[in-house]
C-alpha positions as CSV (number, residue, x, y, z in Angstrom):
1,M,-57.9,20.0,20.9
2,K,-54.8,22.1,21.0
3,R,-53.3,19.8,23.6
4,F,-54.2,16.8,21.5
5,I,-52.4,18.4,18.4
6,A,-49.4,19.1,20.6
7,I,-49.1,15.5,21.7
8,I,-49.5,14.2,18.1
9,L,-46.7,16.7,17.1
10,A,-44.5,15.2,19.7
11,L,-45.2,11.7,18.6
12,T,-44.6,12.6,15.0
13,L,-41.2,14.1,15.9
14,T,-40.3,10.9,17.8
15,V,-41.2,8.7,14.8
16,S,-39.0,10.9,12.5
17,C,-36.1,10.5,14.9
18,F,-36.3,6.7,14.7
19,T,-36.3,6.9,10.9
20,V,-33.1,8.9,11.1
21,F,-31.6,6.4,13.5
22,S,-32.3,3.5,11.1
23,A,-30.6,5.2,8.2
24,S,-27.7,6.1,10.6
25,A,-27.3,2.5,11.6
26,A,-27.2,1.4,8.0
27,S,-24.6,4.1,7.2
28,T,-22.4,3.0,10.1
29,S,-22.5,-0.6,9.0
30,T,-21.6,0.3,5.4
31,L,-18.7,2.5,6.7
32,K,-17.3,-0.3,8.9
33,S,-17.5,-2.7,6.0
34,K,-15.6,-0.4,3.6
35,I,-13.1,0.6,6.2
36,S,-12.5,-3.1,7.0
37,E,-11.8,-3.8,3.3
38,L,-9.4,-0.8,3.0
39,E,-7.6,-1.7,6.2
40,S,-7.1,-5.3,4.9
41,K,-5.7,-3.9,1.7
42,S,-3.4,-1.6,3.7
43,R,-2.1,-4.5,5.7
44,D,-1.3,-6.3,2.4
45,L,0.5,-3.2,1.2
46,E,2.5,-3.1,4.5
47,K,3.7,-6.7,3.8
48,K,4.6,-5.7,0.3
49,I,6.6,-2.7,1.5
50,A,8.4,-4.9,4.1
51,A,9.3,-7.4,1.4
52,V,10.6,-4.8,-1.0
53,K,12.6,-3.1,1.7
54,A,14.2,-6.5,2.5
55,E,15.6,-6.5,-1.1
56,K,17.5,-3.4,-0.3
57,K,17.9,-2.5,-3.9
58,E,14.6,-1.2,-5.2
59,P,13.8,2.1,-3.4
60,Q,11.5,3.1,-6.4
61,K,9.3,0.0,-5.6
62,V,9.2,1.0,-1.9
63,K,8.2,4.6,-2.9
64,D,5.5,3.3,-5.3
65,A,4.1,0.9,-2.6
66,L,4.1,3.7,0.1
67,N,2.3,6.1,-2.3
68,E,-0.3,3.3,-2.9
69,Q,-0.7,2.9,0.9
70,I,-1.0,6.7,1.3
71,A,-3.8,6.7,-1.3
72,N,-5.5,3.9,0.6
73,L,-5.2,5.9,3.9
74,E,-6.5,9.1,2.2
75,E,-9.6,7.1,1.0
76,Q,-10.2,5.9,4.6
77,I,-9.8,9.5,5.9
78,S,-12.3,10.8,3.4
79,M,-14.8,8.2,4.5
80,Y,-14.3,9.1,8.2
81,V,-14.7,12.8,7.4
82,D,-17.9,12.1,5.4
83,R,-19.3,10.0,8.2
84,I,-18.4,12.5,10.9
85,A,-20.1,15.3,8.9
86,E,-23.2,13.0,8.5
87,L,-23.2,12.3,12.2
88,K,-22.8,16.0,13.1
89,A,-25.9,16.9,10.9
90,S,-27.9,14.0,12.4
91,I,-26.9,15.0,16.0
92,N,-27.9,18.6,15.3
93,K,-31.2,17.5,13.9
94,Y,-31.8,15.1,16.8
95,Q,-31.1,17.8,19.4
96,K,-33.4,20.2,17.7
97,Q,-36.2,17.6,17.6
98,I,-35.7,16.7,21.3
99,D,-35.7,20.4,22.2
100,E,-39.0,20.8,20.3
101,K,-40.5,17.8,22.0
102,E,-39.4,19.0,25.4
103,A,-41.1,22.4,24.7
104,V,-44.3,20.6,23.7
105,I,-44.2,18.4,26.8
106,Q,-43.5,21.4,29.0
107,N,-46.5,23.3,27.6
108,T,-48.8,20.3,28.1
109,K,-47.3,19.8,31.6
110,D,-48.3,23.4,32.5
111,T,-51.8,22.8,31.2
112,L,-52.2,19.6,33.3
113,K,-50.9,21.5,36.4
114,Q,-53.8,23.9,35.9
115,R,-56.2,21.0,35.6
116,V,-54.8,19.5,38.9
117,R,-55.4,22.8,40.7
118,L,-59.0,22.8,39.6
119,I,-59.3,19.2,40.7
120,S,-57.7,19.9,44.1
121,M,-60.0,22.9,44.7
122,N,-63.1,20.8,44.1
123,S,-62.0,17.7,45.9
124,A,-59.9,16.4,48.8
125,G,-56.9,16.2,46.4
126,G,-54.9,19.2,47.8
127,N,-52.0,17.1,48.7
128,E,-51.8,15.7,45.2
129,A,-51.7,19.2,43.8
130,I,-48.7,20.0,46.0
131,M,-47.0,16.8,44.8
132,I,-47.4,17.6,41.1
133,L,-46.2,21.1,41.5
134,S,-43.1,20.1,43.4
135,S,-42.4,16.8,41.6
136,S,-38.9,16.4,40.1
137,D,-40.0,13.7,37.8
138,F,-43.3,14.7,36.2
139,G,-43.6,11.4,34.3
140,D,-43.3,9.3,37.5
141,Y,-46.1,11.3,39.2
142,L,-48.4,11.0,36.2
143,T,-48.4,7.2,36.8
144,G,-49.5,7.6,40.4
145,R,-52.8,5.9,41.2
146,G,-54.1,8.7,43.3
147,F,-53.8,11.2,40.5
148,V,-55.2,8.8,37.9
149,R,-58.3,8.3,40.1
150,S,-58.8,12.1,40.4
151,I,-58.9,13.0,36.7
152,T,-61.5,12.7,34.0
153,S,-61.3,10.2,31.1
154,K,-60.3,13.1,28.8
155,D,-57.5,14.1,31.1
156,R,-56.5,10.5,31.5
157,S,-56.1,10.2,27.7
158,I,-53.8,13.2,27.7
159,V,-51.8,11.7,30.6
160,D,-51.3,8.4,28.7
161,E,-50.1,10.3,25.6
162,M,-47.8,12.3,27.8
163,N,-46.3,9.2,29.4
164,E,-45.7,7.7,25.9
165,A,-44.1,10.9,24.7
166,I,-41.8,11.1,27.8
167,S,-40.8,7.5,27.3
168,E,-40.0,8.1,23.6
169,I,-37.9,11.2,24.3
170,K,-35.8,9.2,26.7
171,E,-35.2,6.6,23.9
172,S,-34.4,9.5,21.5
173,K,-31.8,10.8,24.0
174,S,-30.3,7.3,24.2
175,V,-29.9,7.2,20.4
176,L,-28.4,10.7,20.5
177,D,-25.8,9.6,23.1
178,Q,-24.9,6.6,20.8
179,Q,-24.3,8.9,17.9
180,I,-22.2,11.3,19.9
181,A,-20.2,8.3,21.2
182,E,-19.7,7.1,17.6
183,Q,-18.7,10.6,16.5
184,N,-16.1,10.8,19.2
185,S,-14.8,7.3,18.3
186,L,-14.5,8.2,14.6
187,K,-12.7,11.5,15.5
188,A,-10.1,9.4,17.5
189,E,-9.7,7.0,14.5
190,L,-9.4,10.0,12.2
191,D,-6.6,11.4,14.3
192,T,-4.8,8.0,14.2
193,K,-5.1,7.8,10.4
194,N,-3.9,11.4,9.9
195,N,-0.8,10.6,12.1
196,L,-0.2,7.4,10.2
197,I,-0.4,9.2,6.8
198,K,2.1,11.8,8.1
199,A,4.5,9.0,9.0
200,K,4.0,7.4,5.6
201,R,4.7,10.7,3.8
202,A,7.9,11.1,5.9
203,E,8.9,7.6,4.8
204,V,8.3,8.6,1.2
205,N,10.5,11.7,1.6
206,Q,13.2,9.5,3.1
207,V,13.0,7.0,0.2
208,L,13.0,10.0,-2.3
209,A,16.3,11.2,-0.6
210,E,17.6,7.7,-1.0
211,L,16.5,7.6,-4.6
212,N,18.2,10.9,-5.4
213,S,21.4,9.6,-3.8
214,K,21.1,6.3,-5.6
215,Q,20.4,8.1,-8.9
216,A,23.5,10.2,-8.6
217,S,25.5,7.0,-7.8
218,L,23.8,5.1,-10.7
219,E,24.6,7.9,-13.1
220,K,28.2,7.8,-12.1
221,Q,28.2,4.0,-12.2
222,N,26.4,4.0,-15.6
223,G,29.0,6.3,-17.0
224,I,31.8,4.0,-15.9
225,T,30.0,1.0,-17.1
226,E,29.4,2.5,-20.6
227,A,33.0,3.5,-20.7
228,E,34.0,-0.1,-19.8
229,I,31.7,-1.6,-22.4
230,N,33.2,0.7,-25.0
231,R,36.7,-0.1,-23.8
232,I,36.1,-3.9,-24.1
233,T,34.5,-3.4,-27.5
234,K,37.6,-1.6,-28.8
235,E,39.8,-4.2,-27.1
236,I,38.0,-7.0,-29.0
237,Q,37.9,-5.1,-32.2
238,A,41.7,-4.4,-32.0
239,A,42.5,-8.0,-31.1
240,T,40.4,-9.5,-33.9
241,G,41.1,-6.8,-36.5
242,S,44.0,-6.5,-38.9
243,G,46.2,-4.6,-36.4
244,S,47.4,-5.6,-32.9
245,S,46.1,-4.3,-29.6
246,G,49.5,-4.6,-28.0
247,K,48.2,-7.5,-25.9
248,V,46.8,-10.8,-27.4
249,S,46.0,-10.9,-31.1
250,A,43.2,-13.2,-32.2
251,D,44.2,-16.4,-34.0
252,K,42.9,-15.8,-37.6
253,S,42.7,-19.5,-38.2
254,I,39.8,-20.0,-35.8
255,V,36.6,-20.4,-37.7
256,Y,33.2,-20.2,-36.0
257,K,31.1,-23.2,-37.3
258,G,27.7,-21.8,-36.3
259,G,25.1,-23.5,-34.2
260,K,24.1,-22.7,-30.6
261,F,26.5,-21.8,-27.9
262,A,26.7,-24.1,-24.9
263,W,25.1,-22.9,-21.7
264,P,27.8,-21.1,-19.6
265,V,26.9,-22.6,-16.2
266,P,25.8,-26.2,-16.6
267,G,22.9,-27.2,-14.4
268,Y,21.9,-23.6,-13.4
269,Y,19.4,-22.0,-15.8
270,G,17.8,-19.1,-13.8
271,I,18.0,-15.7,-15.4
272,S,17.8,-12.8,-12.9
273,S,18.4,-10.0,-15.4
274,Y,18.0,-9.9,-19.2
275,Y,19.7,-8.0,-22.0
276,G,18.5,-4.4,-22.4
277,Y,18.4,-1.0,-20.7
278,R,17.9,-0.8,-16.9
279,W,18.5,2.0,-14.5
280,G,19.4,4.3,-17.4
281,S,22.2,2.2,-18.9
282,L,22.6,-0.8,-21.2
283,H,22.8,-4.2,-19.5
284,A,24.9,-5.8,-22.2
285,G,24.2,-9.5,-21.4
286,I,22.2,-11.8,-19.2
287,D,22.7,-12.6,-15.5
288,I,22.6,-16.4,-14.8
289,S,21.7,-16.8,-11.1
290,S,20.2,-19.7,-9.2
291,S,20.2,-21.1,-5.7
292,G,23.5,-22.7,-4.9
293,I,25.3,-21.3,-7.9
294,N,28.1,-19.6,-6.0
295,G,31.5,-21.2,-6.8
296,K,30.1,-23.4,-9.6
297,A,32.1,-23.9,-12.8
298,I,31.7,-21.5,-15.8
299,V,32.5,-23.1,-19.1
300,A,33.4,-21.9,-22.6
301,A,30.4,-21.6,-24.8
302,A,32.3,-22.8,-27.9
303,D,35.8,-23.6,-29.1
304,G,38.0,-20.5,-29.2
305,Q,40.9,-18.5,-27.9
306,V,41.0,-16.5,-24.7
307,L,41.6,-12.9,-25.4
308,V,41.3,-11.5,-21.9
309,S,41.5,-13.2,-18.4
310,G,41.7,-10.7,-15.7
311,W,40.2,-7.8,-13.7
312,S,37.9,-5.1,-15.0
313,K,37.9,-1.6,-13.3
314,G,34.5,-0.9,-14.8
315,G,32.3,-3.3,-12.8
316,Y,32.8,-6.7,-14.4
317,G,35.1,-7.9,-11.7
318,Y,37.1,-11.0,-12.8
319,Y,36.1,-11.7,-16.4
320,V,37.1,-13.7,-19.4
321,T,36.7,-12.9,-23.1
322,I,36.9,-15.7,-25.7
323,N,37.3,-15.3,-29.5
324,H,35.3,-18.0,-31.4
325,G,36.4,-16.9,-34.9
326,Y,34.7,-15.7,-38.0
327,M,31.7,-16.8,-40.0
328,D,30.3,-14.9,-43.1
329,G,32.6,-12.0,-42.4
330,K,31.5,-11.6,-38.8
331,N,33.6,-12.2,-35.7
332,Y,32.0,-13.9,-32.7
333,T,33.2,-13.5,-29.1
334,T,31.7,-14.2,-25.7
335,L,32.3,-12.6,-22.3
336,Y,31.9,-14.0,-18.8
337,G,31.8,-11.6,-15.8
338,H,31.8,-11.4,-12.0
339,M,33.9,-14.6,-11.5
340,S,35.3,-15.4,-8.1
341,R,38.5,-16.4,-10.1
342,T,39.5,-17.3,-13.6
343,A,40.8,-20.7,-14.7
344,C,42.4,-19.8,-18.0
345,S,45.0,-17.3,-19.3
346,A,45.1,-14.9,-22.3
347,G,46.2,-16.5,-25.5
348,Q,45.1,-20.0,-24.4
349,R,43.0,-22.2,-26.7
350,V,39.9,-23.7,-25.1
351,K,37.3,-26.2,-26.1
352,R,33.5,-26.0,-25.8
353,G,32.5,-27.0,-22.3
354,Q,36.0,-26.4,-20.8
355,V,36.1,-24.8,-17.4
356,I,37.4,-21.2,-17.7
357,G,36.4,-19.8,-14.2
358,Y,34.0,-20.0,-11.3
359,V,30.8,-18.1,-10.4
360,G,31.3,-15.3,-7.9
361,S,30.1,-11.8,-7.1
362,T,33.1,-9.6,-7.9
363,G,32.9,-6.1,-9.3
364,W,29.5,-4.3,-9.3
365,S,27.3,-7.3,-8.3
366,T,24.4,-7.7,-6.0
367,G,25.0,-11.4,-5.5
368,P,26.7,-14.5,-7.0
369,H,25.9,-14.9,-10.7
370,C,27.5,-15.2,-14.1
371,H,27.2,-12.2,-16.4
372,F,27.3,-13.6,-20.0
373,E,27.6,-11.6,-23.2
374,V,27.7,-12.4,-26.9
375,R,29.4,-9.9,-29.2
376,I,29.5,-9.7,-33.0
377,N,32.4,-7.6,-34.3
378,G,32.9,-6.4,-30.8
379,S,29.4,-5.0,-30.3
380,T,26.9,-6.6,-27.8
381,V,23.8,-8.5,-28.9
382,N,21.0,-10.3,-27.0
383,P,22.7,-13.6,-26.1
384,L,19.5,-15.7,-25.8
385,P,19.0,-16.5,-29.5
386,Y,22.6,-17.8,-29.6
387,L,22.3,-20.1,-26.6
388,K,21.4,-23.8,-26.6
């Protein structure tokens, strides 16, 4: 009865092992699916980072994309760590169950050896007794025909159960080997992910250094830009006021008749930057930029008098300012910046649609475009409501 209970215990342990394996297989499948999704997202982020880097002007976007990818990698690492911990617990449990089964089998083996001795003493089976005692593979011997013929039906039942238990423990060891192999593979993947995240963090630090450098440059540039905007404001106010700026004075006979201004670059209507604050300073107009715009004609938005046609030290490059006169006590002027060259001179009278210069990328410019401003009493306003 004790031997029977021992065999049942061994079989019960085996069944529990296969239950653990089924759950383990499901967990592995789920992990692979989630990791696959995260890696796909990481590849998309890599493309985004490459695209933003290609712009060479938005390190903040690079930093944000890298941090998003780092968060993605951290999520993958967390999943690997959880799965490795799960496998470690399962492997320990498996090994304990196998050890217990092997102990049960060894005890039953010792009992069967005693039975064989009794059989050999009462029969001509002495040679078989020697075989079982010296056998290196107990399971193989138990299947031998000579031994099976020599034992009782009760012993034969125990042998059958032993054979089944031995077969199942081999299968359990095979599953254990699979889990150990998976654990080793995951540890290798974890090392790869940890190295990758270190590289990404190093990249972020590099971008941060670039951002700090750019920030200092921008602060300096913003200060110069603000000073230039103020200088031009005073210049316009002086030219259009009661006194003289010492340069060109506005013709007081010019009257602004209202209506929408003409578009400054006919045929090219893309806007790459709008009026408002960016990078810590006021962008005082709109940037008109489209494919093929470089070198195209810039025209006067309305009839008026050229106040300035020349070079700006504060970032506008070659620029033109036109006075369009007064309406309801307000003076209206327009400014056109970053020209490759001007096509008018200070004091000249111009008509709406007349060419006054050509699109370029002079001054502080990231590419060919026309910077266009509308000013009322010298101060900038959003140009869009005034344009046709």
